[in-house]
N, C-alpha and C positions, 0 to 999 in steps of 0.2 A: 391598629397600627395608626400612629400619628406621622405624617410627613413633615420633615422640616428642611431647610437648605442643606444641612449637613447630612441627610439621608443617602445612602448609596444607591445608585440605580438598580443595581442587580439585586439588593434586598427587597426594594420596592416591587420589581417585576416577580420575584420569587413568591412575595406574600400574596401578589393579587396581579395574574396576568392580564386582566382586564384593563389595566392601567396602561398598556402598551400604546395604545391609540394616542394618548396625550404626548407621548415621547415622539411618535411618528409625525404628528400634527406641528411639533415644534422644528421639524426637519432631521431629527435624530433617527436615521434610518439604519444605523449600525447597531441595533440593540444586542445582538448576539456576540458581538466583538468583545473580548476580554477586557480591553482597554476601557470601553464605554460602561461596562457593567461595573468597573470599579470606581468610577468616576462619582463624586457628590452630586447631587442635584444642581447646586449652585455652579460648579465647575462646568458642567453640560451646558447651563444656561447662558453663561459666560461665552463659550465657544459658539453657540448658536443664535447669539444676540437676542435672547428671550428673556423676559422680567421673571425672575426666580420667584419672587412673592406671588406673583399672579399664578404660576404653575403650581406652587405649594398648596394655595388656596383651592385652585381646580381639583388637584388630587385628594385633598382632604375631603372635599365635598362629595366627589366621586365615591371615595371609600365609606363615607358616613351614609352613602345612599340618597344625598339631597341633591345631586345634579346628574 
C-alpha cells in the first residue's frame, strides 16, 4: 500500500493498525470516530495543523519497514 494525501484514514488503519501511533502523535485521538475514518489524510492534517507531506512520508517509510 502506498499512502498519498488522498488516502482515506480508515483505509490506512484497516490495512495496517500499526500506523495508529502516527495519527495519535499528530493529535488525532478520535480514530474510532466514523467521521475521522472517512477523512482523507490531507483533510485531517489541515484540521490538526500538520504537514501532510511529512506525514505521508513517515507513513510510507513505516509501511516499507524503513522507519
